[in-house]
N, C-alpha and C positions, 0 to 999 in steps of 0.2 A: 322150316320156313317154306312158304309157297315158292316153287321153282320160278314161276313167272315174276313174282315180286322180287326174288333174289336176283334174277337176271336184270330186271329193271333198275334195281339199286346199283348193281355193278356197272351197268351202262351209264347211269346218271353220274356215278363217281368218276368213271373214266372220262366222260365228256367234260365234266367240270374241271378235272385235272388238266386235260388238254387245253381248255380255255385259259386256265391260269398260266400254263407254260407259254401260250401264245401272247396273252395280254401282258404278262409280267414284265418282260423286257421293255415293251412299249411304255408301260406305266412308270417304270424306273427312269427311263429316258425322259419322259414328260416331267417327272419330279425334278430331275437334275436341271433341265433347261428352264423350268418354271422358277426354280430357286435362282438360277443365274440371271434371268431376265428381270426378276423382281429386285434383285440386288442392284443391277445396273440402273433400273428405273428409279430406285430410291436415291442412288448416288447422284443422278442427274436432275432430280426434281427441283432443287434450289435454283439451278440455272434456268430451267423452263419457267419457274415462277417469276424470276427476274425479267425474262423476256416478255412474259405476260403483262408485267407492270409497265415496261417501257413501250411495248407495242401491243396495246389492248385490241387484239383481233378476236372475232367471234369463235373461230375454230380452235383457239387456244383453251377454251373452257371445256372442250371434250376430254373426258378422262382417258379415252383410248389414244387420242392424239398426243396428250401430255405424256403418256407412258412411252409412246414411240419416240417422241422428241427427246425425252430424258435418256433413253437407251442410246440414241444416236449421239447425243451430246457427251455421254460418258465414254462411248467408244472413241469419239473424236479427241477427247482429252487424253485418253490412254494412248492413242496414236501419236499425239503431239509430244507426250512425255517420252514415249519410246524413241521418237524421231530425234528429240533434243539430246537424249542420253546416248544416242548412237554416234554423235559427233564428238570431237575432242573436247570442246568447251563444255558440252553437256555432260560428258563423262567426268570431267574434273569437278563440275558442280555437284554431280551425284556423289562423288567420293567425299567432297566436303560435307554433304548432307549425311552420309553414312558416318563420317567422323563425329559429327554432332550427336548422332543417335548413340554412338558408342560411349558418350560421356554421361548418358542418362542411365542410372543404376539398373532399374528393372527393365526398361525398354530395350537396352543393349542386349541383354541375355536372350530375350524373346526374339528380337529381330535377327540377331546373328544365327540363332539356332534354326529359325525358319528359312533364312536365306541359304544356309548350308544344305539343308534338307532339299530345298527346291533345286539348287544347283546339282546335287547328287542325282536326283530323280530325272532331271532334264539332260543329263550327260549323254552324248551320242557316240562317244568313242568305244570301239570294241573292248579296250582294256578296262572300261568302267562298268562292265557287266557285273551286276550286283544282286541278281536273283539267286537265292541260295535255299537250301533245305537244312533244317535243324531238328533235333529231337525235341518235340513239344506237342502236347503237355507232358508226355511221359516218354521214356526211352523206347525207341522202336516205332513211334508214331511221328511222321515227318510233317512239318509245317513249312509253308512257303514264307520266306522272309526277304528283306532287303538289307544287304550289308551297308552300313552307314559309315563305319570307321573302324580302325584298329587301335589298340592300346596295349600296354605291357603290364604284367603283374609286377608290382613293386617289390614283392618278396622273392619270387622265384625267377623273375625275368621271362616267364612264359608269355608268348604272344596271345593276345585275346582279341575277340571280335565282338563288336556291338551290332546286333541284328534287330531290325524292327519287324515285328510280326503282326501285320494287319489282320483284323477279324474278317472272316468271309461275310459277304453281303453288305457289311458296313465297315469298309476299310478305313473310315475316319477314326475308328477306335482301334488301338493296337497295344501290344506288349513290347517292351524293350528288354532284350535278353543279352547279357554279357557272358560269353562262354569261350572255352579254348578254341583257337583257330582250327585245330585239327578236327573238331567236331562239326565244322561247317562244310557242307557239300555244295560246290558250285554246280549250278544247273545250266542247261542249254536253252532256258527260257528267255525270251526278251521281256522287257518291262511291260510291254503292251499285253503279251500273252499272260503274264502273271496277274496283271490287273483284271483281265477278262475272266480268268479262273476264279479270282476272289469275288468279283462282282456277281458272278452267276453261280457261285457255290460249286464250281468245278464242272458245270454243264458245258461250258465253252472252253476249249483249250486244245493243245496239240495231242496227237495220237500217242506220242512217245515222250518220255522225260528221263533225264539222267537222275536216277534215284539211288543207286548203290554207291557206296564209298569205294574209291579206287585211287591209284596213284595220280591219275589225270584229274580226278574230281576234287582232290584236296587243294585248296587255294594256296599257292605259293606266296612267299612274302612279297615278291615283286608286284603282285596284283593289288596290293594294299597301298593306299596313299599314305 
């Protein structure tokens, strides 16, 4: 191949790759915020349409203003719900609401599972560190996972661990592995560091990580709820 053409192709490939690396995180951030704002706008659209009927003003017909107002209305509703549930009366009302949901056969399973997962992921206490490494997909290849709970083998009585293994780049898809607790390695990663590594395919993360199994890295029973 012509040296000049080869050099041009390598330069073109290098610059395109640099552009992808630069624009990629911005594009992913845009997609996330775009999805979030679109969802908020759809949720608040009925309220805006009701206001448009009650107060027929000209600027209500603008799609941009309707979207902005819908987002503001949704955030206001979320704030009010959070504010109400933060007081004693609101907390009791929310407990009654949860009790009603638990009586619905299918909804109860889904709601309880999602609520427990969110509570686990949002935990801030040091003892709730749940970023671990496990052998997956084959032995010797470690995958980042989130410890969700422990259980016991009904036959041998051996302690087991349930570990959620999100896929890189797309952590909304994941595998659930149940394995012996002795096979789980506790890391020194925070939840934020682990999610950054997953979202960027490992490009963003700490310089060091606890990888090897040791007496300190084996999760003791006291760390499991």
